[in-house]
NUMARGU-168661 format. One record per atom (N, C-alpha, C): residue in one letter; atom name; x, y, z. Coordinates in steps of 0.05 Angstrom, whole numbers, plus 32768, in hexadecimal, padded with zeros to 4 digits. Atoms other than C-alpha are relative to their C-alpha. Last residue first. Layout:
- residuo/atomo/px/py/pz
- A/CA/X/Y/Z $
...
//
This chain:
- residuo/atomo/px/py/pz
- A/N/7FE9/8006/7FEF $
- A/CA/80F3/825F/82C5 $
- A/C/8012/8017/8005 $
- A/N/8009/8002/7FE4 $
- A/CA/80AF/8274/82AA $
- A/C/8018/7FFC/8013 $
- A/N/8006/7FE5/7FF8 $
- A/CA/80CD/828B/8268 $
- A/C/7FF7/8001/801D $
- A/N/7FE7/7FF0/7FFE $
- A/CA/80EF/8248/825E $
- A/C/7FFB/801C/800A $
- K/N/7FF1/800A/7FE8 $
- K/CA/80AF/8221/826F $
- K/C/8019/8011/8003 $
- V/N/800F/7FF7/7FE8 $
- V/CA/8087/824C/823E $
- V/C/800F/7FF8/8019 $
- A/N/7FFC/7FE3/7FFD $
- A/CA/80BB/8242/8208 $
- A/C/7FF3/800B/8018 $
- K/N/7FE4/7FFC/7FF7 $
- K/CA/80BB/81F7/8212 $
- K/C/8006/801D/8005 $
- A/N/7FFF/8009/7FE4 $
- A/CA/806F/81F5/820C $
- A/C/801C/8004/800C $
- K/N/800D/7FEB/7FF0 $
- K/CA/8072/821F/81CD $
- K/C/8001/7FF8/801E $
- D/N/7FEE/7FE9/7FFE $
- D/CA/80A5/81EF/81AF $
- D/C/7FF4/8016/8010 $
- E/N/7FEA/8007/7FEE $
- E/CA/8079/81B3/81C0 $
- E/C/8014/8017/8004 $
- A/N/800B/8000/7FE5 $
- A/CA/803D/81D4/81A0 $
- A/C/8015/7FF9/8015 $
- E/N/8004/7FE4/7FF8 $
- E/CA/8065/81E3/8162 $
- E/C/7FF5/8002/801C $
- K/N/7FE6/7FF5/7FFA $
- K/CA/807C/819B/815D $
- K/C/7FFE/801D/800A $
- K/N/7FF8/800D/7FE7 $
- K/CA/8035/8181/8162 $
- K/C/801B/800C/8009 $
- K/N/800F/7FF3/7FEB $
- K/CA/801F/81B3/812D $
- K/C/8009/7FF5/801B $
- D/N/7FF6/7FE5/7FFD $
- D/CA/8057/819B/80FF $
- D/C/7FF1/800E/8016 $
- T/N/7FE9/7FFF/7FEE $
- T/CA/8047/8152/810B $
- T/C/800A/801C/8004 $
- C/N/7FED/7FEC/800B $
- C/CA/8002/8157/80EC $
- C/C/8017/8002/8014 $
- V/N/7FF3/7FF3/7FEA $
- V/CA/7FDB/8118/80FC $
- V/C/8016/8012/7FF4 $
- P/N/7FE3/7FFB/8003 $
- P/CA/7FAB/8104/80C6 $
- P/C/800B/800E/8018 $
- V/N/7FFC/7FE3/7FFE $
- V/CA/7F67/80E9/80DE $
- V/C/801E/8005/7FFD $
- T/N/7FEB/7FF9/7FEE $
- T/CA/7F56/80A3/80C6 $
- T/C/8004/801E/7FFF $
- S/N/7FE9/7FF3/800D $
- S/CA/7F13/8099/80A5 $
- S/C/8014/8007/8015 $
- K/N/7FFF/7FE3/7FFD $
- K/CA/7EE4/806A/80CB $
- K/C/8019/800B/7FF2 $
- A/N/801B/7FF9/7FF6 $
- A/CA/7ED1/8022/80BC $
- A/C/7FFD/801F/8002 $
- C/N/8002/7FF2/7FE7 $
- C/CA/7F0F/8015/8092 $
- C/C/7FE3/8006/8007 $
- M/N/8006/7FE4/8005 $
- M/CA/7F10/7FDF/805E $
- M/C/7FFB/800E/801A $
- K/N/8019/7FF5/7FF5 $
- K/CA/7F32/7F9E/806F $
- K/C/7FFD/801D/7FF8 $
- A/N/8000/7FE3/7FFC $
- A/CA/7F67/7F78/8047 $
- A/C/7FE4/8008/800A $
- H/N/801C/7FF7/7FFE $
- H/CA/7F6B/7F2C/8050 $
- H/C/8000/801E/8007 $
- G/N/800D/8008/7FE7 $
- G/CA/7FB0/7F1C/8037 $
- G/C/7FE4/800A/8000 $
- L/N/8003/7FE9/7FED $
- L/CA/7FD2/7F44/8001 $
- L/C/7FF5/7FF8/801B $
- R/N/7FEA/7FEC/8002 $
- R/CA/7FF0/7F0F/7FD2 $
- R/C/7FFE/8015/8016 $
- A/N/7FE6/800D/7FFE $
- A/CA/7FC6/7ED1/7FE2 $
- A/C/8017/8014/8000 $
- V/N/7FFD/8008/7FE4 $
- V/CA/7F88/7EFB/7FF0 $
- V/C/801C/7FF3/8003 $
- V/N/7FFA/7FE7/7FF1 $
- V/CA/7F90/7F1B/7FAB $
- V/C/8005/7FFA/801D $
- E/N/7FE5/7FF6/8008 $
- E/CA/7F96/7ED8/7F88 $
- E/C/8008/8019/800F $
- P/N/7FEB/8010/7FF4 $
- P/CA/7F5B/7EBB/7FAF $
- P/C/801C/800A/7FFA $
- L/N/7FF4/8013/8013 $
- L/CA/7F2E/7EF5/7F9A $
- L/C/8017/7FF0/800D $
- A/N/8007/801C/7FF9 $
- A/CA/7F0B/7F13/7FD7 $
- A/C/800C/7FEC/7FEC $
- L/N/7FF0/8008/7FE9 $
- L/CA/7F2F/7F56/7FCF $
- L/C/7FFA/7FE4/8009 $
- F/N/7FE4/8001/8008 $
- F/CA/7F12/7F5E/7F89 $
- F/C/8012/7FF6/8017 $
- S/N/7FFC/8018/8010 $
- S/CA/7ECC/7F4B/7FA0 $
- S/C/801D/7FFD/7FF6 $
- E/N/8003/8017/7FEF $
- E/CA/7ECF/7F7F/7FD7 $
- E/C/8004/7FE6/7FF1 $
- M/N/7FE8/8002/7FEF $
- M/CA/7EEB/7FB3/7FA8 $
- M/C/7FFF/7FE8/8012 $
- W/N/7FEA/8008/8011 $
- W/CA/7EB4/7FA7/7F75 $
- W/C/8019/7FFB/8010 $
- S/N/8004/801C/8005 $
- S/CA/7E80/7FAB/7FAC $
- S/C/8015/7FF4/7FEE $
- A/N/7FFC/800F/7FE7 $
- A/CA/7E9C/7FED/7FC4 $
- A/C/7FFC/7FE2/7FFC $
- V/N/7FE3/8002/7FFB $
- V/CA/7EA4/8008/7F7D $
- V/C/8005/7FF0/801A $
- H/N/7FF4/8011/8015 $
- H/CA/7E5B/7FF8/7F6D $
- H/C/801E/7FFD/8004 $
- P/N/8005/801D/7FFC $
- P/CA/7E40/8012/7FAF $
- P/C/800D/7FEE/7FEC $
- I/N/7FF4/800D/8018 $
- I/CA/7E61/8057/7FAB $
- I/C/7FFC/7FE2/8002 $
- A/N/8005/7FEF/8017 $
- A/CA/7E38/8083/7FDB $
- A/C/800B/7FF4/7FE6 $
- K/N/801D/8002/8006 $
- K/CA/7E36/804C/8010 $
- K/C/7FF9/8010/7FE7 $
- R/N/8004/8019/8011 $
- R/CA/7E83/8048/800A $
- R/C/7FE2/7FFC/7FFA $
- F/N/7FFA/7FFA/801C $
- F/CA/7E86/8090/8022 $
- F/C/7FFB/7FE8/7FEE $
- G/N/8014/7FEC/8009 $
- G/CA/7E63/807F/8064 $
- G/C/8005/8008/7FE2 $
- A/N/8019/800E/8006 $
- A/CA/7E8D/8040/806D $
- A/C/7FEB/8013/7FF5 $
- D/N/800E/800E/7FEB $
- D/CA/7ECE/8066/806A $
- D/C/7FE5/7FF5/7FF7 $
- L/N/801A/8004/800B $
- L/CA/7EFA/8077/802F $
- L/C/7FEF/7FEF/8013 $
- C/N/8011/7FE8/8000 $
- C/CA/7F35/8093/8056 $
- C/C/7FE4/7FFD/7FF4 $
- T/N/7FFA/7FEA/7FEE $
- T/CA/7F64/805C/806E $
- T/C/7FEC/8016/8000 $
- Q/N/7FF8/8008/7FE5 $
- Q/CA/7F58/8016/8054 $
- Q/C/8003/8017/8013 $
- F/N/8016/800F/7FF3 $
- F/CA/7F30/802A/8017 $
- F/C/8007/7FF8/801C $
- P/N/8016/7FEE/7FF9 $
- P/CA/7F64/805F/8006 $
- P/C/7FE8/7FF2/800D $
- L/N/7FF9/7FEF/7FEA $
- L/CA/7F9B/802A/800C $
- L/C/7FEB/8015/8007 $
- L/N/7FFF/800F/7FE7 $
- L/CA/7F79/7FF7/7FE0 $
- L/C/8006/8012/8018 $
- L/N/8015/7FF7/7FED $
- L/CA/7F66/8028/7FA9 $
- L/C/8001/7FF2/801B $
- T/N/7FFE/7FE3/7FFC $
- T/CA/7FA7/8021/7F81 $
- T/C/7FEB/800A/8015 $
- I/N/7FE9/7FFB/7FEF $
- I/CA/7FA8/7FD5/7F8B $
- I/C/8003/801E/8006 $
- G/N/8004/800B/7FE6 $
- G/CA/7F61/7FCF/7F71 $
- G/C/8017/8005/8013 $
- V/N/8013/7FEE/7FF2 $
- V/CA/7F6C/7FFF/7F37 $
- V/C/7FFC/7FF5/801C $
- A/N/7FF3/7FE5/7FFD $
- A/CA/7FAA/7FD9/7F1E $
- A/C/7FEE/8012/8011 $
- I/N/7FEA/8002/7FEE $
- I/CA/7F8C/7F94/7F2A $
- I/C/800C/801B/8006 $
- D/N/800B/8005/7FE5 $
- D/CA/7F4A/7FA5/7F0A $
- D/C/8016/7FFE/8015 $
- A/N/800C/7FE7/7FF7 $
- A/CA/7F6E/7FC3/7ECE $
- A/C/7FF4/7FFD/801C $
- T/N/7FEB/7FF0/7FF4 $
- T/CA/7F99/7F85/7EC9 $
- T/C/7FF6/801B/8009 $
- S/N/7FEC/7FF7/8013 $
- S/CA/7F5A/7F5E/7EBD $
- S/C/8016/800F/800F $
- V/N/7FEC/7FED/7FF6 $
- V/CA/7F2C/7F35/7EE9 $
- V/C/8014/8007/7FEA $
- N/N/7FE9/800B/7FF2 $
- N/CA/7EF5/7F13/7EC2 $
- N/C/8012/8016/800A $
- D/N/8009/8010/7FEA $
- D/CA/7EAF/7F27/7EAC $
- D/C/8016/7FF3/8010 $
- G/N/800B/801A/8005 $
- G/CA/7EC1/7F60/7E7E $
- G/C/7FF8/7FF2/801A $
- C/N/8001/8007/801D $
- C/CA/7EEF/7F9A/7E8A $
- C/C/7FF6/7FE3/7FFE $
- L/N/7FFC/7FE8/8011 $
- L/CA/7EE6/7FBE/7ECD $
- L/C/7FFD/7FF9/7FE2 $
- F/N/7FE4/7FF7/8001 $
- F/CA/7EC9/7F82/7EF2 $
- F/C/8002/8017/7FED $
- K/N/7FF3/800E/7FEA $
- K/CA/7E83/7F6D/7F07 $
- K/C/801D/8009/8003 $
- K/N/7FE9/8010/8007 $
- K/CA/7E5E/7FA0/7EDE $
- K/C/800B/7FF2/8018 $
- G/N/8008/8017/8010 $
- G/CA/7E18/7FBD/7EE4 $
- G/C/8017/7FEE/7FF7 $
- E/N/801C/8007/7FFD $
- E/CA/7E31/8000/7EFD $
- E/C/7FF8/7FEA/7FEC $
- L/N/8002/801C/7FF7 $
- L/CA/7E7D/7FFE/7EFC $
- L/C/7FE3/7FF7/8002 $
- N/N/7FF7/8013/8015 $
- N/CA/7E82/803D/7ED1 $
- N/C/7FFE/7FE3/8008 $
- T/N/8013/8000/8017 $
- T/CA/7E56/8065/7F00 $
- T/C/8009/7FED/7FEA $
- N/N/8019/800C/7FF7 $
- N/CA/7E81/8050/7F3C $
- N/C/7FEB/8000/7FEA $
- L/N/7FFC/801D/8002 $
- L/CA/7EC1/8060/7F17 $
- L/C/7FE7/7FF2/8008 $
- L/N/8001/8006/801C $
- L/CA/7EA8/80A7/7F10 $
- L/C/8003/7FE3/7FFB $
- R/N/801C/7FFD/8008 $
- R/CA/7E99/80AA/7F5A $
- R/C/7FFD/7FFA/7FE3 $
- I/N/800D/8018/7FF7 $
- I/CA/7EE0/8090/7F67 $
- I/C/7FE2/8000/7FFA $
- S/N/7FF7/8016/8012 $
- S/CA/7EFD/80C7/7F3C $
- S/C/7FF2/7FE6/8008 $
- D/N/800E/7FFC/8019 $
- D/CA/7ED4/80FB/7F63 $
- D/C/8007/7FEA/7FEC $
- K/N/801C/8009/7FFC $
- K/CA/7EED/80DE/7FA5 $
- K/C/7FF0/8003/7FE6 $
- M/N/8001/801C/8001 $
- M/CA/7F35/80E5/7F8E $
- M/C/7FE3/7FF5/8002 $
//
């Protein structure tokens, strides 16, 4: 995904929107698709490496039509860490086994 965003960054160089000077359906489709990654895993450090995509996303999210539909979306400051439920369950099972063996 990050490689695709870097490619998008080179294509957005010198442009305000993806196709021309006005918002198009391409901007809407790409903006909505990238919204969740920008909110969860594309942190501020990575956004520094993709300045054209970051500024395009900020201007997209600031559009009155987007704010009316999605509200004021914020980009994440730090990437979220995935929580693996399988490991948690295994740890609980091991703890139960130790307690049963001790009894």
